[in-house]
N, CA, C and O atoms as a Tripos MOL2 file, in Angstrom:
@<TRIPOS>MOLECULE
protein
  292   291    73     0     0
PROTEIN
NO_CHARGES

@<TRIPOS>ATOM
      1 N          64.0090   56.9890   59.3480 N.3       1 MET1
      2 CA         63.4410   57.3970   57.7830 C.3       1 MET1
      3 C          64.8570   58.8030   57.2600 C.2       1 MET1
      4 O          65.9750   59.0410   57.7150 O.2       1 MET1
      5 N          64.2910   59.2320   56.4810 N.am      2 ILE2
      6 CA         64.9750   60.7790   56.4240 C.3       2 ILE2
      7 C          63.9850   62.0890   57.1060 C.2       2 ILE2
      8 O          62.8050   62.4360   57.1510 O.2       2 ILE2
      9 N          65.8510   62.6980   57.7650 N.am      3 ASN3
     10 CA         64.9440   63.1670   57.8720 C.3       3 ASN3
     11 C          64.7830   65.3430   57.1860 C.2       3 ASN3
     12 O          65.7400   66.1170   57.1740 O.2       3 ASN3
     13 N          62.9440   65.7950   56.6290 N.am      4 ILE4
     14 CA         62.8180   65.9560   54.9470 C.3       4 ILE4
     15 C          63.8410   68.2650   56.3290 C.2       4 ILE4
     16 O          64.5400   69.2480   56.0840 O.2       4 ILE4
     17 N          63.3890   67.8950   57.0210 N.am      5 LEU5
     18 CA         63.7960   69.7950   57.2920 C.3       5 LEU5
     19 C          65.1090   69.6540   57.0730 C.2       5 LEU5
     20 O          65.6680   70.6260   56.5640 O.2       5 LEU5
     21 N          65.8290   68.5980   57.3480 N.am      6 ASN6
     22 CA         67.3130   69.2010   57.1550 C.3       6 ASN6
     23 C          67.6260   69.6080   55.4390 C.2       6 ASN6
     24 O          68.2100   70.5470   54.8980 O.2       6 ASN6
     25 N          66.9990   68.5340   54.9950 N.am      7 TYR7
     26 CA         67.1440   68.5170   53.6260 C.3       7 TYR7
     27 C          67.0470   70.0830   52.9870 C.2       7 TYR7
     28 O          67.7510   70.6380   52.1430 O.2       7 TYR7
     29 N          65.2540   70.8030   54.1520 N.am      8 SER8
     30 CA         64.7720   72.0130   53.6150 C.3       8 SER8
     31 C          66.2950   73.4510   53.9050 C.2       8 SER8
     32 O          66.9900   74.1550   53.1730 O.2       8 SER8
     33 N          66.1980   73.3090   54.8190 N.am      9 VAL9
     34 CA         67.7580   73.7780   54.6500 C.3       9 VAL9
     35 C          69.0160   73.8860   54.4950 C.2       9 VAL9
     36 O          69.8310   74.7380   54.8490 O.2       9 VAL9
     37 N          69.0930   72.8450   53.8740 N.am     10 HIS10
     38 CA         70.1860   72.2460   52.5600 C.3      10 HIS10
     39 C          70.1350   72.7020   52.0130 C.2      10 HIS10
     40 O          71.1120   73.4500   51.9720 O.2      10 HIS10
     41 N          69.3700   72.8830   51.1940 N.am     11 ILE11
     42 CA         68.3800   74.1020   49.8050 C.3      11 ILE11
     43 C          68.3930   74.8320   50.1300 C.2      11 ILE11
     44 O          68.5640   75.4140   49.0590 O.2      11 ILE11
     45 N          68.3450   76.0930   51.2670 N.am     12 TYR12
     46 CA         67.8170   77.0920   51.5210 C.3      12 TYR12
     47 C          69.3500   77.3640   51.6760 C.2      12 TYR12
     48 O          69.8450   78.2600   50.9930 O.2      12 TYR12
     49 N          70.0360   76.7250   52.4360 N.am     13 GLU13
     50 CA         71.8550   77.3040   52.5280 C.3      13 GLU13
     51 C          72.3030   78.3550   51.4520 C.2      13 GLU13
     52 O          72.6230   79.5280   51.2640 O.2      13 GLU13
     53 N          72.0300   76.6560   50.6580 N.am     14 VAL14
     54 CA         72.5950   76.5770   48.9850 C.3      14 VAL14
     55 C          71.6880   78.1120   48.3350 C.2      14 VAL14
     56 O          72.4380   78.4230   47.4090 O.2      14 VAL14
     57 N          70.9100   78.8280   48.3340 N.am     15 LEU15
     58 CA         70.0840   79.4420   47.4920 C.3      15 LEU15
     59 C          70.7510   80.5840   47.8560 C.2      15 LEU15
     60 O          71.1990   81.4220   47.0730 O.2      15 LEU15
     61 N          70.8390   80.6190   49.6050 N.am     16 LYS16
     62 CA         71.4190   81.9040   50.0260 C.3      16 LYS16
     63 C          72.9860   81.8670   50.2670 C.2      16 LYS16
     64 O          73.5210   82.7260   50.9670 O.2      16 LYS16
     65 N          73.7780   80.7440   49.6060 N.am     17 MET17
     66 CA         75.3200   81.0570   49.5690 C.3      17 MET17
     67 C          75.7410   82.2020   48.0370 C.2      17 MET17
     68 O          76.6330   83.0270   47.8400 O.2      17 MET17
     69 N          74.3130   81.5840   47.0220 N.am     18 PHE18
     70 CA         74.8150   81.7070   46.5520 C.3      18 PHE18
     71 C          73.7310   83.1200   45.7290 C.2      18 PHE18
     72 O          73.8310   83.1800   44.5030 O.2      18 PHE18
     73 N          72.9400   83.9800   46.3020 N.am     19 ASN19
     74 CA         72.3850   85.2010   46.5730 C.3      19 ASN19
     75 C          71.5570   84.9270   45.1540 C.2      19 ASN19
     76 O          71.1640   85.5870   44.1920 O.2      19 ASN19
     77 N          71.5380   83.6460   45.5840 N.am     20 MET20
     78 CA         69.3000   83.2410   44.5600 C.3      20 MET20
     79 C          68.2130   82.6200   45.0800 C.2      20 MET20
     80 O          67.6510   81.5580   44.8140 O.2      20 MET20
     81 N          67.9410   83.8580   46.2140 N.am     21 MET21
     82 CA         66.3850   83.5100   47.3040 C.3      21 MET21
     83 C          65.7170   84.5850   46.6360 C.2      21 MET21
     84 O          64.6450   84.9380   47.1280 O.2      21 MET21
     85 N          66.1430   85.1960   45.5820 N.am     22 LYS22
     86 CA         64.9410   85.5030   44.9500 C.3      22 LYS22
     87 C          64.3600   85.4000   43.3790 C.2      22 LYS22
     88 O          63.5300   86.0430   42.7380 O.2      22 LYS22
     89 N          65.2600   84.2160   43.0840 N.am     23 CYS23
     90 CA         65.8480   83.3440   42.0490 C.3      23 CYS23
     91 C          64.1500   83.3290   41.4810 C.2      23 CYS23
     92 O          63.3850   83.6680   42.3830 O.2      23 CYS23
     93 N          63.3360   82.9390   39.9280 N.am     24 ASN24
     94 CA         62.4670   83.0310   39.3340 C.3      24 ASN24
     95 C          62.4070   81.8190   39.2390 C.2      24 ASN24
     96 O          63.4390   81.4390   38.6840 O.2      24 ASN24
     97 N          61.5020   80.6680   39.5730 N.am     25 VAL25
     98 CA         60.7500   79.0780   39.2740 C.3      25 VAL25
     99 C          60.3200   78.8050   38.1620 C.2      25 VAL25
    100 O          59.2960   79.3430   37.7420 O.2      25 VAL25
    101 N          61.1790   77.6970   37.2780 N.am     26 SER26
    102 CA         61.8690   77.8260   35.6150 C.3      26 SER26
    103 C          60.8090   76.0160   36.4580 C.2      26 SER26
    104 O          60.6420   75.6500   37.6210 O.2      26 SER26
    105 N          60.2830   75.2790   34.8010 N.am     27 LYS27
    106 CA         60.0860   73.9770   35.3690 C.3      27 LYS27
    107 C          61.9650   73.1780   34.1800 C.2      27 LYS27
    108 O          62.6590   72.1650   34.2820 O.2      27 LYS27
    109 N          61.9710   74.2140   33.3940 N.am     28 THR28
    110 CA         63.1460   74.2540   32.3920 C.3      28 THR28
    111 C          63.9820   74.4270   33.0630 C.2      28 THR28
    112 O          63.5510   74.7330   34.1750 O.2      28 THR28
    113 N          65.3300   74.3980   33.0110 N.am     29 SER29
    114 CA         66.8590   75.1910   33.6460 C.3      29 SER29
    115 C          67.2530   76.5600   32.8640 C.2      29 SER29
    116 O          67.9390   77.3990   33.4480 O.2      29 SER29
    117 N          66.7080   76.8150   31.2390 N.am     30 MET30
    118 CA         67.0100   77.0540   30.2020 C.3      30 MET30
    119 C          66.0270   77.3700   29.2250 C.2      30 MET30
    120 O          65.5660   76.3590   28.6940 O.2      30 MET30
    121 N          65.5310   78.5030   28.7920 N.am     31 GLU31
    122 CA         64.9580   78.1640   27.5420 C.3      31 GLU31
    123 C          64.8280   77.5680   26.7050 C.2      31 GLU31
    124 O          65.8930   78.0050   26.2690 O.2      31 GLU31
    125 N          64.2760   76.3780   25.3530 N.am     32 THR32
    126 CA         64.6200   75.6160   24.9650 C.3      32 THR32
    127 C          64.8920   76.4880   23.9000 C.2      32 THR32
    128 O          64.4590   77.6400   23.9350 O.2      32 THR32
    129 N          65.8840   75.8720   22.4950 N.am     33 ASN33
    130 CA         65.4460   76.4580   21.1200 C.3      33 ASN33
    131 C          66.2620   77.7040   21.5590 C.2      33 ASN33
    132 O          65.6350   78.7440   21.3580 O.2      33 ASN33
    133 N          67.6030   77.8920   22.1550 N.am     34 ILE34
    134 CA         67.5520   79.4930   22.6300 C.3      34 ILE34
    135 C          69.4020   79.5190   21.4480 C.2      34 ILE34
    136 O          69.8830   78.3870   21.4800 O.2      34 ILE34
    137 N          70.1860   80.3950   20.6890 N.am     35 LYS35
    138 CA         70.7540   80.5890   20.3110 C.3      35 LYS35
    139 C          71.6390   81.1430   20.7430 C.2      35 LYS35
    140 O          71.9850   82.1930   20.2000 O.2      35 LYS35
    141 N          72.3890   80.6180   21.9590 N.am     36 LEU36
    142 CA         73.6580   81.1780   22.5230 C.3      36 LEU36
    143 C          74.8640   82.1190   22.2010 C.2      36 LEU36
    144 O          75.6850   81.6560   21.4090 O.2      36 LEU36
    145 N          75.1060   83.4410   22.7230 N.am     37 VAL37
    146 CA         76.6150   83.9020   21.6780 C.3      37 VAL37
    147 C          77.3420   84.3110   22.5960 C.2      37 VAL37
    148 O          76.9100   84.4870   23.7350 O.2      37 VAL37
    149 N          78.2780   84.4770   22.3280 N.am     38 LYS38
    150 CA         79.5200   84.9740   23.3980 C.3      38 LYS38
    151 C          79.6800   86.2020   23.2640 C.2      38 LYS38
    152 O          80.1590   86.7030   22.2470 O.2      38 LYS38
    153 N          79.2250   86.9740   24.4740 N.am     39 ASP39
    154 CA         79.3750   88.4650   24.7990 C.3      39 ASP39
    155 C          80.4720   88.8610   25.6530 C.2      39 ASP39
    156 O          80.7010   88.6780   26.8490 O.2      39 ASP39
    157 N          81.2680   89.6210   24.4520 N.am     40 GLU40
    158 CA         83.1830   89.6920   24.9840 C.3      40 GLU40
    159 C          82.8040   90.1870   25.9750 C.2      40 GLU40
    160 O          83.0080   89.5080   26.9810 O.2      40 GLU40
    161 N          81.9940   91.7530   26.2090 N.am     41 THR41
    162 CA         82.6750   92.6210   27.0880 C.3      41 THR41
    163 C          82.1730   92.0170   28.7410 C.2      41 THR41
    164 O          82.4980   92.7500   29.6750 O.2      41 THR41
    165 N          81.4230   90.7490   29.0780 N.am     42 GLU42
    166 CA         81.3360   90.2700   30.0530 C.3      42 GLU42
    167 C          82.2610   89.8930   30.9500 C.2      42 GLU42
    168 O          82.5560   88.6980   30.9820 O.2      42 GLU42
    169 N          82.4820   90.2080   31.2600 N.am     43 LYS43
    170 CA         83.9150   89.3950   32.3100 C.3      43 LYS43
    171 C          84.1370   88.2800   32.8730 C.2      43 LYS43
    172 O          83.1250   87.6170   33.1010 O.2      43 LYS43
    173 N          85.2780   87.7680   33.2280 N.am     44 VAL44
    174 CA         85.5280   86.0190   32.5360 C.3      44 VAL44
    175 C          84.8060   85.4240   33.9290 C.2      44 VAL44
    176 O          85.0670   86.0030   34.9840 O.2      44 VAL44
    177 N          83.9740   84.3680   33.9380 N.am     45 VAL45
    178 CA         83.4880   83.8300   34.7480 C.3      45 VAL45
    179 C          84.2520   83.3780   36.1750 C.2      45 VAL45
    180 O          84.3410   84.4300   36.8060 O.2      45 VAL45
    181 N          84.9860   82.0370   37.1640 N.am     46 ASP46
    182 CA         85.0930   81.7430   37.9350 C.3      46 ASP46
    183 C          84.5180   80.5300   37.8880 C.2      46 ASP46
    184 O          83.5530   80.0880   38.5110 O.2      46 ASP46
    185 N          85.4780   79.8540   36.7770 N.am     47 ASN47
    186 CA         84.9990   78.2380   37.3670 C.3      47 ASN47
    187 C          84.4960   77.9290   37.7580 C.2      47 ASN47
    188 O          83.2780   77.7630   37.6860 O.2      47 ASN47
    189 N          85.8770   77.5050   38.9070 N.am     48 THR48
    190 CA         85.6390   76.7810   40.4190 C.3      48 THR48
    191 C          84.4460   77.2540   40.2980 C.2      48 THR48
    192 O          83.6380   76.7810   39.4990 O.2      48 THR48
    193 N          84.1130   78.5480   41.3140 N.am     49 MET49
    194 CA         82.4040   78.7340   41.0170 C.3      49 MET49
    195 C          80.7250   78.5210   40.9530 C.2      49 MET49
    196 O          79.7280   78.4700   41.6730 O.2      49 MET49
    197 N          81.3990   78.3910   38.8090 N.am     50 TYR50
    198 CA         80.3400   77.6720   38.4580 C.3      50 TYR50
    199 C          80.0550   76.8480   38.2840 C.2      50 TYR50
    200 O          78.8860   76.6580   37.9480 O.2      50 TYR50
    201 N          81.1450   75.6190   38.4300 N.am     51 MET51
    202 CA         81.1260   74.5900   38.7910 C.3      51 MET51
    203 C          80.5300   73.7860   40.6550 C.2      51 MET51
    204 O          80.0220   72.7200   41.0020 O.2      51 MET51
    205 N          81.0820   75.3220   41.5140 N.am     52 GLN52
    206 CA         80.3010   75.0540   42.6450 C.3      52 GLN52
    207 C          78.7040   74.8540   42.4620 C.2      52 GLN52
    208 O          77.8480   74.1270   42.9680 O.2      52 GLN52
    209 N          78.7280   75.4860   41.8520 N.am     53 LYS53
    210 CA         77.3610   76.3360   41.7090 C.3      53 LYS53
    211 C          76.1000   75.1690   40.8350 C.2      53 LYS53
    212 O          74.9110   75.0220   41.1160 O.2      53 LYS53
    213 N          77.0670   74.3620   39.5360 N.am     54 ILE54
    214 CA         76.4820   73.2070   39.7630 C.3      54 ILE54
    215 C          76.6320   72.3540   40.1910 C.2      54 ILE54
    216 O          75.8010   71.5970   39.6890 O.2      54 ILE54
    217 N          77.2700   71.7700   40.9750 N.am     55 GLY55
    218 CA         77.0920   71.1630   41.5900 C.3      55 GLY55
    219 C          75.4300   71.2010   42.9410 C.2      55 GLY55
    220 O          74.4810   70.4790   43.2470 O.2      55 GLY55
    221 N          76.0640   72.6510   43.3430 N.am     56 SER56
    222 CA         75.5920   72.3700   44.7090 C.3      56 SER56
    223 C          73.6960   72.2850   43.8890 C.2      56 SER56
    224 O          72.7910   71.5230   44.2320 O.2      56 SER56
    225 N          73.6650   73.3790   42.7580 N.am     57 LEU57
    226 CA         71.8370   72.7510   42.2690 C.3      57 LEU57
    227 C          71.9480   72.2200   41.8370 C.2      57 LEU57
    228 O          71.0810   72.4160   40.9850 O.2      57 LEU57
    229 N          72.4530   71.3820   41.5610 N.am     58 THR58
    230 CA         72.1210   69.8950   40.8760 C.3      58 THR58
    231 C          71.6170   68.3650   41.6020 C.2      58 THR58
    232 O          70.9190   67.4360   41.1960 O.2      58 THR58
    233 N          72.2570   68.6050   42.7030 N.am     59 GLN59
    234 CA         72.0530   67.7240   44.2620 C.3      59 GLN59
    235 C          70.5530   68.2960   44.6930 C.2      59 GLN59
    236 O          69.7050   67.5410   45.1700 O.2      59 GLN59
    237 N          70.2950   69.8490   44.4520 N.am     60 CYS60
    238 CA         69.2870   70.6400   44.9620 C.3      60 CYS60
    239 C          67.6720   69.3310   44.3920 C.2      60 CYS60
    240 O          66.5690   68.8240   44.5960 O.2      60 CYS60
    241 N          68.9320   69.5220   43.5610 N.am     61 THR61
    242 CA         67.5740   68.6930   41.9550 C.3      61 THR61
    243 C          66.8350   67.3810   42.5520 C.2      61 THR61
    244 O          65.7150   66.9010   42.7270 O.2      61 THR61
    245 N          68.5950   67.0510   42.8020 N.am     62 CYS62
    246 CA         68.0310   65.5360   43.7060 C.3      62 CYS62
    247 C          67.4250   65.5040   44.3410 C.2      62 CYS62
    248 O          66.5180   64.8180   43.8700 O.2      62 CYS62
    249 N          67.1020   65.8770   45.5460 N.am     63 ILE63
    250 CA         66.6730   66.3780   46.8680 C.3      63 ILE63
    251 C          65.0800   66.3580   46.4680 C.2      63 ILE63
    252 O          64.1480   65.5950   46.7230 O.2      63 ILE63
    253 N          65.2120   67.4520   45.7890 N.am     64 ILE64
    254 CA         63.8230   67.2960   46.0950 C.3      64 ILE64
    255 C          63.8270   66.3710   44.6190 C.2      64 ILE64
    256 O          64.5400   66.9330   43.7880 O.2      64 ILE64
    257 N          63.5120   65.7250   44.3550 N.am     65 LYS65
    258 CA         63.1860   64.6160   42.8810 C.3      65 LYS65
    259 C          62.9730   63.3100   44.8940 C.2      65 LYS65
    260 O          62.2640   62.3060   44.9770 O.2      65 LYS65
    261 N          63.3250   63.5510   45.3620 N.am     66 GLN66
    262 CA         63.5440   62.6620   46.5280 C.3      66 GLN66
    263 C          62.5070   63.0680   47.0740 C.2      66 GLN66
    264 O          61.4070   62.5210   46.9950 O.2      66 GLN66
    265 N          62.7870   64.1270   47.7140 N.am     67 LEU67
    266 CA         61.5990   64.3090   48.9870 C.3      67 LEU67
    267 C          59.8670   64.7410   47.8830 C.2      67 LEU67
    268 O          58.8390   65.4000   48.0370 O.2      67 LEU67
    269 N          60.2570   64.2000   47.2360 N.am     68 ASN68
    270 CA         58.6180   63.7760   46.0010 C.3      68 ASN68
    271 C          58.0600   63.0490   45.7880 C.2      68 ASN68
    272 O          56.8630   63.1570   45.5240 O.2      68 ASN68
    273 N          58.9750   61.5480   45.8270 N.am     69 ILE69
    274 CA         58.9790   60.4540   46.0300 C.3      69 ILE69
    275 C          58.2660   60.5320   47.3240 C.2      69 ILE69
    276 O          57.0730   60.8300   47.3830 O.2      69 ILE69
    277 N          59.0850   60.2310   48.4940 N.am     70 ILE70
    278 CA         58.8070   60.1420   50.0640 C.3      70 ILE70
    279 C          57.5410   60.7260   49.9580 C.2      70 ILE70
    280 O          56.6630   59.9020   50.2150 O.2      70 ILE70
    281 N          56.9720   62.2040   49.5820 N.am     71 VAL71
    282 CA         55.8760   61.9780   50.1000 C.3      71 VAL71
    283 C          54.5610   61.4920   49.2870 C.2      71 VAL71
    284 O          53.4440   61.3070   49.7690 O.2      71 VAL71
    285 N          55.0840   61.2810   47.5240 N.am     72 ASN72
    286 CA         54.0150   60.4470   47.4750 C.3      72 ASN72
    287 C          53.6270   58.9210   47.4700 C.2      72 ASN72
    288 O          52.8310   58.2480   46.8150 O.2      72 ASN72
    289 N          54.5480   58.6540   48.5040 N.am     73 ILE73
    290 CA         54.0960   57.0860   48.6920 C.3      73 ILE73
    291 C          53.4530   56.5150   50.1980 C.2      73 ILE73
    292 O          53.1200   55.3360   50.3200 O.2      73 ILE73
@<TRIPOS>BOND
     1     1     2 1
     2     2     3 1
     3     3     4 2
     4     3     5 am
     5     5     6 1
     6     6     7 1
     7     7     8 2
     8     7     9 am
     9     9    10 1
    10    10    11 1
    11    11    12 2
    12    11    13 am
    13    13    14 1
    14    14    15 1
    15    15    16 2
    16    15    17 am
    17    17    18 1
    18    18    19 1
    19    19    20 2
    20    19    21 am
    21    21    22 1
    22    22    23 1
    23    23    24 2
    24    23    25 am
    25    25    26 1
    26    26    27 1
    27    27    28 2
    28    27    29 am
    29    29    30 1
    30    30    31 1
    31    31    32 2
    32    31    33 am
    33    33    34 1
    34    34    35 1
    35    35    36 2
    36    35    37 am
    37    37    38 1
    38    38    39 1
    39    39    40 2
    40    39    41 am
    41    41    42 1
    42    42    43 1
    43    43    44 2
    44    43    45 am
    45    45    46 1
    46    46    47 1
    47    47    48 2
    48    47    49 am
    49    49    50 1
    50    50    51 1
    51    51    52 2
    52    51    53 am
    53    53    54 1
    54    54    55 1
    55    55    56 2
    56    55    57 am
    57    57    58 1
    58    58    59 1
    59    59    60 2
    60    59    61 am
    61    61    62 1
    62    62    63 1
    63    63    64 2
    64    63    65 am
    65    65    66 1
    66    66    67 1
    67    67    68 2
    68    67    69 am
    69    69    70 1
    70    70    71 1
    71    71    72 2
    72    71    73 am
    73    73    74 1
    74    74    75 1
    75    75    76 2
    76    75    77 am
    77    77    78 1
    78    78    79 1
    79    79    80 2
    80    79    81 am
    81    81    82 1
    82    82    83 1
    83    83    84 2
    84    83    85 am
    85    85    86 1
    86    86    87 1
    87    87    88 2
    88    87    89 am
    89    89    90 1
    90    90    91 1
    91    91    92 2
    92    91    93 am
    93    93    94 1
    94    94    95 1
    95    95    96 2
    96    95    97 am
    97    97    98 1
    98    98    99 1
    99    99   100 2
   100    99   101 am
   101   101   102 1
   102   102   103 1
   103   103   104 2
   104   103   105 am
   105   105   106 1
   106   106   107 1
   107   107   108 2
   108   107   109 am
   109   109   110 1
   110   110   111 1
   111   111   112 2
   112   111   113 am
   113   113   114 1
   114   114   115 1
   115   115   116 2
   116   115   117 am
   117   117   118 1
   118   118   119 1
   119   119   120 2
   120   119   121 am
   121   121   122 1
   122   122   123 1
   123   123   124 2
   124   123   125 am
   125   125   126 1
   126   126   127 1
   127   127   128 2
   128   127   129 am
   129   129   130 1
   130   130   131 1
   131   131   132 2
   132   131   133 am
   133   133   134 1
   134   134   135 1
   135   135   136 2
   136   135   137 am
   137   137   138 1
   138   138   139 1
   139   139   140 2
   140   139   141 am
   141   141   142 1
   142   142   143 1
   143   143   144 2
   144   143   145 am
   145   145   146 1
   146   146   147 1
   147   147   148 2
   148   147   149 am
   149   149   150 1
   150   150   151 1
   151   151   152 2
   152   151   153 am
   153   153   154 1
   154   154   155 1
   155   155   156 2
   156   155   157 am
   157   157   158 1
   158   158   159 1
   159   159   160 2
   160   159   161 am
   161   161   162 1
   162   162   163 1
   163   163   164 2
   164   163   165 am
   165   165   166 1
   166   166   167 1
   167   167   168 2
   168   167   169 am
   169   169   170 1
   170   170   171 1
   171   171   172 2
   172   171   173 am
   173   173   174 1
   174   174   175 1
   175   175   176 2
   176   175   177 am
   177   177   178 1
   178   178   179 1
   179   179   180 2
   180   179   181 am
   181   181   182 1
   182   182   183 1
   183   183   184 2
   184   183   185 am
   185   185   186 1
   186   186   187 1
   187   187   188 2
   188   187   189 am
   189   189   190 1
   190   190   191 1
   191   191   192 2
   192   191   193 am
   193   193   194 1
   194   194   195 1
   195   195   196 2
   196   195   197 am
   197   197   198 1
   198   198   199 1
   199   199   200 2
   200   199   201 am
   201   201   202 1
   202   202   203 1
   203   203   204 2
   204   203   205 am
   205   205   206 1
   206   206   207 1
   207   207   208 2
   208   207   209 am
   209   209   210 1
   210   210   211 1
   211   211   212 2
   212   211   213 am
   213   213   214 1
   214   214   215 1
   215   215   216 2
   216   215   217 am
   217   217   218 1
   218   218   219 1
   219   219   220 2
   220   219   221 am
   221   221   222 1
   222   222   223 1
   223   223   224 2
   224   223   225 am
   225   225   226 1
   226   226   227 1
   227   227   228 2
   228   227   229 am
   229   229   230 1
   230   230   231 1
   231   231   232 2
   232   231   233 am
   233   233   234 1
   234   234   235 1
   235   235   236 2
   236   235   237 am
   237   237   238 1
   238   238   239 1
   239   239   240 2
   240   239   241 am
   241   241   242 1
   242   242   243 1
   243   243   244 2
   244   243   245 am
   245   245   246 1
   246   246   247 1
   247   247   248 2
   248   247   249 am
   249   249   250 1
   250   250   251 1
   251   251   252 2
   252   251   253 am
   253   253   254 1
   254   254   255 1
   255   255   256 2
   256   255   257 am
   257   257   258 1
   258   258   259 1
   259   259   260 2
   260   259   261 am
   261   261   262 1
   262   262   263 1
   263   263   264 2
   264   263   265 am
   265   265   266 1
   266   266   267 1
   267   267   268 2
   268   267   269 am
   269   269   270 1
   270   270   271 1
   271   271   272 2
   272   271   273 am
   273   273   274 1
   274   274   275 1
   275   275   276 2
   276   275   277 am
   277   277   278 1
   278   278   279 1
   279   279   280 2
   280   279   281 am
   281   281   282 1
   282   282   283 1
   283   283   284 2
   284   283   285 am
   285   285   286 1
   286   286   287 1
   287   287   288 2
   288   287   289 am
   289   289   290 1
   290   290   291 1
   291   291   292 2
@<TRIPOS>SUBSTRUCTURE
     1 MET1         2 RESIDUE 1 A MET
     2 ILE2         6 RESIDUE 1 A ILE
     3 ASN3        10 RESIDUE 1 A ASN
     4 ILE4        14 RESIDUE 1 A ILE
     5 LEU5        18 RESIDUE 1 A LEU
     6 ASN6        22 RESIDUE 1 A ASN
     7 TYR7        26 RESIDUE 1 A TYR
     8 SER8        30 RESIDUE 1 A SER
     9 VAL9        34 RESIDUE 1 A VAL
    10 HIS10       38 RESIDUE 1 A HIS
    11 ILE11       42 RESIDUE 1 A ILE
    12 TYR12       46 RESIDUE 1 A TYR
    13 GLU13       50 RESIDUE 1 A GLU
    14 VAL14       54 RESIDUE 1 A VAL
    15 LEU15       58 RESIDUE 1 A LEU
    16 LYS16       62 RESIDUE 1 A LYS
    17 MET17       66 RESIDUE 1 A MET
    18 PHE18       70 RESIDUE 1 A PHE
    19 ASN19       74 RESIDUE 1 A ASN
    20 MET20       78 RESIDUE 1 A MET
    21 MET21       82 RESIDUE 1 A MET
    22 LYS22       86 RESIDUE 1 A LYS
    23 CYS23       90 RESIDUE 1 A CYS
    24 ASN24       94 RESIDUE 1 A ASN
    25 VAL25       98 RESIDUE 1 A VAL
    26 SER26      102 RESIDUE 1 A SER
    27 LYS27      106 RESIDUE 1 A LYS
    28 THR28      110 RESIDUE 1 A THR
    29 SER29      114 RESIDUE 1 A SER
    30 MET30      118 RESIDUE 1 A MET
    31 GLU31      122 RESIDUE 1 A GLU
    32 THR32      126 RESIDUE 1 A THR
    33 ASN33      130 RESIDUE 1 A ASN
    34 ILE34      134 RESIDUE 1 A ILE
    35 LYS35      138 RESIDUE 1 A LYS
    36 LEU36      142 RESIDUE 1 A LEU
    37 VAL37      146 RESIDUE 1 A VAL
    38 LYS38      150 RESIDUE 1 A LYS
    39 ASP39      154 RESIDUE 1 A ASP
    40 GLU40      158 RESIDUE 1 A GLU
    41 THR41      162 RESIDUE 1 A THR
    42 GLU42      166 RESIDUE 1 A GLU
    43 LYS43      170 RESIDUE 1 A LYS
    44 VAL44      174 RESIDUE 1 A VAL
    45 VAL45      178 RESIDUE 1 A VAL
    46 ASP46      182 RESIDUE 1 A ASP
    47 ASN47      186 RESIDUE 1 A ASN
    48 THR48      190 RESIDUE 1 A THR
    49 MET49      194 RESIDUE 1 A MET
    50 TYR50      198 RESIDUE 1 A TYR
    51 MET51      202 RESIDUE 1 A MET
    52 GLN52      206 RESIDUE 1 A GLN
    53 LYS53      210 RESIDUE 1 A LYS
    54 ILE54      214 RESIDUE 1 A ILE
    55 GLY55      218 RESIDUE 1 A GLY
    56 SER56      222 RESIDUE 1 A SER
    57 LEU57      226 RESIDUE 1 A LEU
    58 THR58      230 RESIDUE 1 A THR
    59 GLN59      234 RESIDUE 1 A GLN
    60 CYS60      238 RESIDUE 1 A CYS
    61 THR61      242 RESIDUE 1 A THR
    62 CYS62      246 RESIDUE 1 A CYS
    63 ILE63      250 RESIDUE 1 A ILE
    64 ILE64      254 RESIDUE 1 A ILE
    65 LYS65      258 RESIDUE 1 A LYS
    66 GLN66      262 RESIDUE 1 A GLN
    67 LEU67      266 RESIDUE 1 A LEU
    68 ASN68      270 RESIDUE 1 A ASN
    69 ILE69      274 RESIDUE 1 A ILE
    70 ILE70      278 RESIDUE 1 A ILE
    71 VAL71      282 RESIDUE 1 A VAL
    72 ASN72      286 RESIDUE 1 A ASN
    73 ILE73      290 RESIDUE 1 A ILE
């Protein structure tokens, strides 16, 4: 049997690691039909940190989908 508690702890740790504990919940990852423009005044983004965030959050979404399947069975 899958330990649901470990998944919850993992998701909590990911949110804590990236300072996202107070993030807003959304059904979609970003607004649709929005035109993105480059902001020349913004600081340069660390590509490695960005990839870690995206990878970790993607893994969390997969875990949540697995939890929904387990709970609904």
